[in-house]
C-alpha positions in Angstrom: 107.2 137.5 146.0 106.9 133.8 146.5 106.4 131.9 149.7 110.0 131.7 150.8 110.6 135.5 150.5 107.2 136.4 152.1 107.8 133.8 154.9 111.2 135.1 155.7 110.0 138.7 155.8 107.1 137.7 158.0 109.4 135.8 160.4 112.0 138.6 160.5 109.4 141.2 161.2 108.2 139.3 164.3 111.8 138.5 165.4 112.7 142.2 165.2 109.7 143.3 167.2 110.3 141.0 170.1 112.7 140.7 173.0 113.3 138.6 176.1 111.2 135.5 176.6 108.9 136.3 173.7 111.9 136.4 171.3 113.4 133.2 172.8 110.1 131.4 172.4 109.8 132.4 168.7 113.4 131.4 168.0 113.0 128.0 169.7 109.3 127.2 169.3 108.8 128.0 165.6 110.2 125.0 163.8 109.5 122.5 161.0 105.8 121.8 161.8 104.9 125.5 162.0 106.8 126.3 158.8 105.1 123.4 156.9 101.7 124.6 158.1 102.3 128.0 156.6 103.7 126.6 153.4 101.2 123.9 152.7 98.0 125.2 154.4 98.0 128.9 154.9 99.9 130.2 151.9 97.9 128.5 149.2 94.7 130.0 150.7 95.8 133.6 151.4 99.2 134.3 149.7 100.0 136.6 152.6 100.4 136.5 156.4 98.4 139.6 157.5 96.7 139.3 160.9 98.7 136.1 161.7 101.0 136.0 164.7 103.5 133.1 165.4 104.2 131.9 169.0 101.6 134.4 170.3 101.8 135.1 174.0 98.7 135.0 176.2 98.0 135.2 179.9 97.7 131.8 181.5 94.7 131.1 183.8 97.3 130.5 186.5 98.7 134.0 186.1 101.6 132.8 184.0 102.3 133.0 180.2 101.5 130.5 177.5 102.2 130.6 173.7 99.9 129.7 170.8 101.6 128.3 167.7 99.6 130.8 165.6 97.0 133.4 166.5 94.8 135.0 163.8 93.5 138.2 165.2 91.4 141.0 163.7 88.4 143.0 165.1 85.9 140.5 166.6 88.0 137.4 165.6 90.5 135.5 167.7 91.5 132.1 166.3 94.2 129.8 167.8 95.8 127.5 165.3 97.9 124.6 166.9 100.0 122.1 165.1 100.6 119.1 167.4 103.5 116.8 166.7 103.5 113.1 167.7 106.7 112.1 169.4 108.3 110.6 172.5 107.2 113.5 174.7 103.6 112.7 174.1 104.0 109.1 175.0 105.6 110.0 178.2 103.3 112.8 179.2 102.1 112.7 182.8 98.4 112.7 183.9 98.9 116.2 185.3 100.3 117.5 182.0 97.5 115.8 180.1 94.9 117.5 182.3 96.7 120.8 182.1 96.6 120.8 178.3 92.9 120.2 178.4 92.4 123.0 180.9 94.5 125.3 178.7 92.2 124.7 175.7 89.0 125.1 177.9 90.3 128.5 179.1 90.9 129.6 175.5 87.3 128.8 174.6 86.0 130.5 177.7 88.0 133.6 176.7 86.2 133.5 173.3 89.0 132.0 171.2 88.2 129.7 168.4 90.6 126.8 168.7 91.7 124.7 165.7 94.2 121.8 166.1 96.0 119.9 163.4 98.5 117.0 163.8 101.8 117.3 162.0 100.8 114.2 160.0 97.6 116.0 158.8 99.5 119.0 157.7 102.1 116.9 155.9 99.9 114.3 154.3 96.6 115.9 153.8 97.1 119.7 153.5 94.0 120.2 151.4 91.7 119.0 154.1 93.5 121.3 156.6 93.0 124.2 154.1 89.3 123.4 154.0 89.0 123.6 157.7 90.8 126.9 157.9 88.7 128.3 155.0 85.5 127.2 156.6 86.3 128.7 160.0 87.6 132.0 158.8 85.0 132.2 156.1 82.2 131.7 158.7 83.5 134.6 160.7 84.0 136.9 157.8 80.7 135.8 156.2 78.3 136.2 159.1 77.6 139.9 158.5 77.7 139.6 154.8 74.9 137.0 155.0 72.7 139.6 156.6 72.7 141.8 153.5 70.6 141.7 150.4 73.7 141.1 148.1 73.6 138.3 145.5 75.5 135.1 146.1 78.2 136.2 143.6 78.5 139.6 145.1 79.1 138.1 148.5 81.7 135.7 147.1 83.6 138.6 145.6 83.6 140.5 148.9 84.8 137.4 150.7 87.6 137.1 148.2 88.7 140.7 148.8 88.4 140.3 152.6 90.5 137.1 152.6 93.1 138.7 150.3 93.4 141.8 152.6 94.3 144.2 149.8 93.1 145.4 146.4 91.8 142.8 143.9 92.0 142.8 140.1 89.2 141.8 137.8 91.2 138.9 136.4 91.5 137.5 139.9 87.7 137.7 140.3 87.2 136.0 136.9 89.4 133.1 137.9 87.8 132.9 141.4 84.2 132.9 140.0 85.1 131.0 136.8 83.3 133.7 134.8 84.3 135.8 131.8 85.1 139.5 131.9 81.7 141.0 131.1 79.7 139.5 133.9 82.5 140.1 136.3 82.7 143.7 135.3 78.9 144.0 136.0 79.3 142.4 139.5 82.1 144.8 140.4 80.2 147.8 139.1 77.2 146.8 141.2 79.4 146.5 144.3 80.8 150.0 143.7 77.2 151.4 143.3 76.3 149.7 146.6 79.3 151.3 148.3 80.8 147.9 149.2 83.9 148.4 146.9 85.7 151.4 145.7 88.2 151.8 142.8 91.8 151.4 144.0 93.6 152.3 140.7 92.6 153.7 137.4 90.2 156.6 136.5 88.5 156.1 133.2 89.2 152.4 133.2 89.3 150.9 136.7 92.2 148.4 137.1 91.6 147.2 140.7 89.2 147.5 143.6 89.4 147.6 147.4 86.9 147.3 150.2 85.0 150.4 151.2 85.6 151.6 154.7 82.2 150.3 155.9 83.2 146.7 155.2 86.9 146.8 156.0 86.2 145.1 159.3 82.8 143.3 158.9 82.7 141.7 162.3 
């Protein structure tokens, strides 16, 4: 499916799973800026929305509730992604609100969240730069443990590709990603199977796709 179909399915799944204030917040808080971020920044990188939560509720440091535009959550990783619009409400913000917003971000950092902020203008006018930031942050988290192994650079890159995709990968995808032909890619994939980092996902005599072995499904 393309972006529009996957996006609608993603949004509908979260709407159906919520009620009360969490549902109202998603209905009213998820708007053009958030949708544009998914379309121009997130989708071209990952082509899926696994581990991503829109309008994610967290406990406030004042014992209330706050909502993050997006939360990317998997074992050992908590990333807050915020898209900030520039409008009249920002020009008229009070000193107390300004301080409160800073305190909110500080508390997220204290609670071991990684906080990434983009302006609406950045998302709209320079999505590639936003993609690079997201890729660098998530890649750093997913790559830390891989970098402690004795794998080759190309083997690590293949594993990062499979981890980011979140599902099985086909040799043609690896060829395109590494910009290599079929023979060297087949050798890399075979080596990763021998090292128990990948396992065949489909095919018997001729393997058609690969997925992560259990030991590296959650590398953090």
